[in-house]
N, C-alpha and C positions, 0 to 999 in steps of 0.2 A: 657593250655588255659588261656586267659586273659579276664576278664569281667569288664567293667566299666559302671556305670550308672551315668549320669549327669543330674541334674535338669535344665531345661531351660525354650525370649517374647517372658523370656514371663512369664509369665504370660506370651506368645505367646509365657509366660511366665511364669515358675513356676506358668516373664516380662514381661527390657527393659526391663509373659506376658507377657530386650532388644531382649523390646521391646525387648513368648513370649510368650511366651505369646506373641501375636504379638510381639513382643519383649516383650509382656507383660508377662511376666511370663516366648513381644512384650515382651514382655511381654513380656510376654507374660507372661505378662507379662508371661517363665518362667514357661508345665512343668512336672507333676509328673507321669503319669501312663500309657500312651501308649508307651511302651518301644521299643527302637530300638537297636538291637544287632549288634555289629560290630565284624567281625572276622578278626584278624590280623595274617597274616602268616609271620613269621620272617625269617631272613636269617641264622638261625641256632643257637638256644639258647643253653646254657650250659646243660640244662636239656635234650636236644635231642627232646623235644616236641616243634616244631616250629609253632604250631597253637595257636593263642590267640584270644579271643573274647571280643569285647567291646559292652556293652549295653547302649544305650542312651535313657533316659527317656524323653518322649515328650508327649504332649497332642494332637497332630495332626500328620497326614501324611505329608510327604514332597510332595508338589504339583509340584514343579519344582526346578531347581537350577539356576534360573535367579536372579542375584543379585539386579535387579531393581524391582523385583516382589516378594519379600520375606519379611516376617515380623515375623518369629518365630525362636526360638533358635535352634531347630533341623536343619532347613534348613541352618541357619547361620553356624552351625558346619560343615555341609556337604560341603558348598561352600568353607569355609576356609581350608578344608582338601585338596581341589583340586586347589585352586586359591590363588596366592600371590598378594597383592596390593603393592603400593609403600613401605609401612611399614608393619610390622607384629609383632607378639609376639615371644620373644626369650625363651630360656630354663627356665628363671627365671620369665617369665610373663611380662617382660618389653618390651616397644616398641623399635624395632630395624629395620634395613633395610630389605626390601623384594626385589622387583624388582629395587628399588632405591639403588644406591651405595653411594650416597652423596647428600647433599642439601646445598645450600647457601641461606641465608636470608638477605634481604636488611636491612639497618640501621633502617628504619622506620617500619620494621616488616610486610610489606605488600606484598612483592614479594618473593616467594619461587622458586628457580631454582633447579630442581631435575636432577641429572645425573643418567641415567638408566644403569644397568649392561648389557654389550653386550653379555653375555652368557645366558641371560634370554630367554628361549624357551617355545613355546606352545607344547602341547603333540604331535602335528603332525610335529614338527621340525621347524615351522616358528618362527622367532624372535619376542619377545615382544617389541613393539615400543611405542613411546610416543603417537602416534595417537590412540592406543588402549584405553588409558586412556581418551583422549579427547572425543572419540566417546561414551564410556560408560557413562561418566558423563553427557554429553549433552542429551543422550538418557534418563537417569533418570530424567532430568530436563524437558523433554517433557511431558506435561500434559496427552497426549494420552497414555503414558506408565503407568500412574497411580501409580508411585512409592511412597509408604507411607513415605519413608525416603528421599524423594527429598529435604526436608527442611534441611537435614544435609549438603547439598551442597550450601546452601544460604550464607555461609561464603565467597564464591568466588565472586569476583566483578561482579555485574550485573546478577548473577545467578538467584536471585529471580525475577528480572525484566524479564528475559528471560522466566522463568516459567510462569509468568503472561501475556506473550505476549507483554511486554513493551520494549523489547530490542532484538536485533538480536543475533544469535549464535556467530557472529564475535565480538560482544561487550562483551561477557562473558570473564572473566579473565583467560582463558586457552589458552596457545599458544604452539604450537609445533615448537621449534627452529630447531631441526633436529630429526632424528630417535631416538636418545638416550638422548634428552634434552627436558624437559617439564618445562615450566614457568607458575606459578600459581600466580595470583594477587588477594589479598583478599580485602574485603570491609573495614576491620579494623584489626589491629593486633589481632591474636587469639592464645593464649598461648598453647592451646591443639590441634592445627591444625595437628601436626604430629600424634597424637592419632586418629584423624578423618581419616587420610590417611590409617589407618589399619582397618577401619570400612567397612562393607560389601558393602555399596553403592559406595565406592570409588575404588573397584577392577576393573581391565580392562576387556573389552570384544572385541571380533573380529567382526567387521562389516560384513565381508564376510560370517561368520558363521551364524550370526543372520538373516541377510537379505535373505539368501538362504532358510531358513526354519523358518520363524517368529513365527509360531504357536507351533512347536514341538522341536526346537533346544535344549531347556533346560531340556528335559525329555528323551532323547535318547542317549545312549553311542556313537553311530556312528556319532552324530552331536554335542556332547558336548565336546568341546576342552578346555583344561585347562592348566595352567602354574605352578601348585604347585607340592608338593611332591608326590601326587597321581593323578591318572586319573580314570575316571569312565569307567568300562568295562561291567557292567551288571546292569539292573534295572528291577526288577519284582515289579510292582506297588503293594503297600500295603503288601509287603513281605520283599524285601531286595534291597539294593544297594551294589554293589561290586566294590571296588577300587583296583587298582594295583599300585605298585611303578612306577613313571613316569621316565623312563630312560633318558628323555630329560631335566629333572629338573636340574637347575644350581647347586644345592647343593645335588645331589643324593647320594653322598658318606656319608652324614649324616643320610640318611634314612635307617633304619634297617629292616623294614617290607617289605615283598613282596606283601602281600594282606591285605586289610582292608574291612570288610563287615559290613554295617549297616543292621541288620535284625530285623523285627518287632516282638515284643513279646507281649503277651496279657496284662500282668500286672506286677507290680513291685514285687509282692509276688512270682510269678513264677520265675522272674529273680533272686531274692535274694536266693531262694531255689536252683537254678541252680549254683549260686556262691558257696554256702555252700557245694553243692555236688561235687564241683570241675570241673563242666562243663563250667562255666563262670569264668572269671578272674577279671573283674571290673564291678561294677554297679553304676550308677549315682543317683539312687533313692533307698531308703531303707524304707520298711514298718515301720510305726511309732512304733509298738510294738517290732520291732527288733533293734531299734536304741541303746537303753541303753545296752542290752546284747551284741550287736555287738561291741560297744565301749570297753566293758570289754574284749571281745575276741580278740581285736586288728584288727578286720575286718572293722569296720566303722570309718570314719574320718569326722570331722566337721570343716569347715573353714569359715571365714567371706565372705560375698558376698555383693557387693554394689547394693542393691536393696531393694524395699519396697513392701510388700504384703498389699493390701488395698482394699476397696470397693468403687466403683464409684456410685455417685448419679446422676440420670438423671435430670439436671437442665436446659438444653437448647435444647434437642432433644425430646420434649414432645408431639409430634403430636399423639402418640398412647395412651397417658395417659388420664384417665378421669379427670374431673375438680377438684374433691375433692383431688385426689392424686397429681395432678399438683399444687394445692394451697399449700398443706402441704410441698411438697418437694421443693417448690420455696421459702419457709421461712427459712432464714439462722438460726434462733433461733431453729427451729426444727432439722435442720441438726447438729447444735452444740450439742443439747441434745442427738441425736442418737450417736454421737461420744463419748461423755462422759460416756454413759451408757455401753459401751463395756468393758468387763473385758479381757484385753489383756493377762494378766498373766495366767488366766484360760485357754485360748486358747493355749498358749505355753506349759503349764504344761500337758494338757490333749490330745492335738492333735499334736502340733509341735514337742516337745520333742527333739529339736536339737539345743539348746543353742541360739535360736533366742532372740533378744532384743525387748521388748515392744516399739512400735513406739510412740514417743512424738512429731514428726514432719513428714513432707513428705520426705524431703531430709534425707537420712540415714546417719548414722555414717560412717566414713572412708574417708572423703574428708578433707584433711589438707591443710591450706593455707601456703604461703611462710614464715610465722612467726611461723609455727608449731601449729596453732590453729585449732580446729575442727569446721567446718562450722556448723554442727548440734549441736550447743551448747545451743540453746534456747529450753526449754521445754514449749510447748504451753499448756500443761496440765500435770498432774502427773498421769501416768498410775497406780501407786501403791495405790493411795488414792480412792478406789472404793466407800467407803461410802460417802465421800465428793463429788465425781463425780456424784453419783446417785442423791444426793440431789440437786446439781446444775442443773442437767438435768431436774428434776421435776420443778424447778424454771423457767428454760428457756421455758418449755412447757406451763407453766401458763402464762408467759409473752407473748408468741406467740398466746394465746387464746385457748390453748388446755390443760387445767388443767387436770391432771391425764390421759392425752392421749385422753380425750373425744373429739370426732369430727374428729380425725385422722382416715381415713379408714384403713382397713387391708393393710399392706405394703407387696409387693411381693419382696422377696429376692432371686435372681437368682444366680446359680452357674453351672459350667460345671460338668458333672457326673464323669469325670475321677479324681482320686485323693481324698484327705481327705477333700475337700471343704465342703461337706455335714456336716461333724462333726463340722467344724468351724461355719457354718451357724446355726446349731442347738444351739450352745452356744450363739450366738448373738441373736437368736430368744428368748431364755430364758432371756437374759439380757434386751432386749427391753420390754418384757412382764412385767418386774418388774417396769417399769415406765409407764405402761398403754397402750403400743402400741402392737397391734396384728400383727403377721407376718405369711405370707404364704411362704413356701419354694418351689421353682420350679427349675428344672434342665434341661439341654439340653446337647447333645453330643457336643464335642468341635467345630466342624465346624459350626454348627447351632448357638451355643452360641456366638462364635466370631463374626459372622455376626449380631446377635441380638444386641450386644453391640455397634458395629460400626454404625448400623442404628438407634440406639436410641429406640429399641423395648424392653425396660426394665425399671424398676423403680430404684432398687438398685442391683448392680451386683458385684461379686467378681472380682478382678483385681490384677495386679502385674506389676512392672517395674524394669528391671535391667539396670544399667547405660550403655550407649554406650561409655563413656569415663569418666575419673575421674575429674569431675567438677560439681558444683551444677546446671549448665545450662542444663545438660542432663536430669534432673528431672523437672526443672521449665519451660523450654520452651515447655513442653508438653501441657500446659494449656493456650497458647495464643489463641485468638479467631480464630476459624476455623482451628486450628492446626490438622495435619494429624492423630495424635493419641489422640486427645481430644475427647474421647468418651462420656464425661460428657456433652459436649456442653457448657462448662463454658465460659463466656465472661465478661471481666472487663477491661474497657478502661485504667485505671491507671495501672493495672497489665501489659497489653500489652506495655504500655509506658515504664515501668521499664525494662522489658525484652529487648525491642528494644534498650534502652539506654545502658544497660549493655553489649550488644553485640558490641557496638562501643566504650565503655569506655576503655582507655588505662591505667588509674591509677588503679592498682589492688585493693587497699583499697576501693576506690569509687565504683568500679564494684561490689565487694562482698557486700557492703552495699546496693546497688540497688537490688541485688538478695535476700538479707535478707528482705528488704521491700516488695518484691514481694511475698516471702513466708508468710510474715505477712498477706497479703491480702488473699492468698490462705487458710491459716489456720483460718482466720476469716470467710470467705465465706463458707468454708467447703463443696466443691463439692466432696471431697474425704475423706474417713475415713481410715487413716493409722492404720494398725494392728500390724505388726512387721517388723523388718529388717531381710532380708533373711540371711540364712547361706547355704553353700554348703554341702550337706550330701552325701557322697560316700562310697563305700566299695570296697576293692580290696585285692587280695592275696599278700603275701610278695614278690613274685617273679616278680611282675609287676613293671616296671620301665619306667621312661621317658615320661609319659603322663603328660602334663602341663595344669593346670587349673588356670586361673587368677581370681582376685577378681571380674571381670566383667562377670565371667561365661564362658569365652572363653576356648575352649579345643583344644589342638594341639597334633596330633599324629606323628608329624615329627620325634621326637626323641624317640618314644615309642619302647620298647623291653621287652623281658622276660628273666630272668636269668635262 
């Protein structure tokens, strides 16, 4: 048997709460304790045991497999198990062709002409055609669909205008030249557009399938048609999803598994125990107290992940806040003090224990520019200088009119009950008490918690974000005014201006400088409190092979097998 546990927006996410945590952890940001078990039936392993099990750690149930109505890592994983976009992730985690077999890009970088493979089939045998992509993208851009990630399509010419009712569908830069040729015109050259074409919102959908059963097509095996390596054959809500190899898949000869099951497990401790007992083969989440001994045993593996665990401060969705709380949280000096008072290394040493890096910026390490330079090179504060940080925090509170914390009401720190978030919040509670700020901890189960954050029914809440693609923009365009994942309600005109300008700037150096200036504003205004940069912690047995996990947290089972 194979058992894999993967942390996932999310924070919706661990992300992206990728977004998640809604992707947070959306997250979703991205993630840890409501486990999903996948059972993989192989085509005959050398051991003679052709059953393998994959456990996916998530903080919420899969509500559906609609790529336009999904915001968490668990659902993302399931969708990409069954659907290929124009591009996808290869064995090494790099972007390669999916349904597209080639692309041509105009000299000005604005027009992409994709040639689709003619052997691409849906699971019912119908051909995958260019119109499937056009329909899916326009559907996501329809405000009635309420796609949280519609903004990822705004790179397409007039897509945002269409979303806002200012342009017609015919004016959007998506043209079907023939069944197997799709032309996409962008607003501005976008170096990471092919990465976007592998993102969930960009996958194709069948109009006939969706329109025939608009309310339930994405939750029933009999109506969920897919074009990927696997197809959905069974769905027991809150229990399991069962997938089988798609015999109509264009690359079916590369798929070694016959069956793949996502099965719900109560918690990560149970999953890890089952792994050690030999009943599971891979787990994507490991209990904190098991990480160090698991590494020594060779069961646990830690890899970098392009994401940030952080806390969101309600600065713009304050209708539910009392006036004293609203006044305190609206003062950026208070927010700066709260940030400096957090002992990030203590959190990592006592809770994380997975080689996380204390965050000194919101954009994490791991994004390298064309000159080989790390974008996250600026330390906005020194996480290691806690004595100096604590004294500076006290000075900021005094400057804000709250000397020794007097006058600041008790702050409510909210977290979701799944995972180790309580332990992290307890440390932060103790940290803030040292500068005179009293903290009350509250928790909610994932679904309620996620909604509370989105609606602004919180004061300060834990969050996380995993990148959708490898570029600073995937972290910084979160915070534009009225952004789909801007749960802080943060709004800054100069910030919006810089992000908008960076999206149309063709000079790479100038563009990156705009993004750095935007992060300068974000880290000065401090609507978010970065805690650490994520790592992926997984455990698997030696005979598990071919499961691919990228730095973006994407998991592929296409090449999975067991020796």
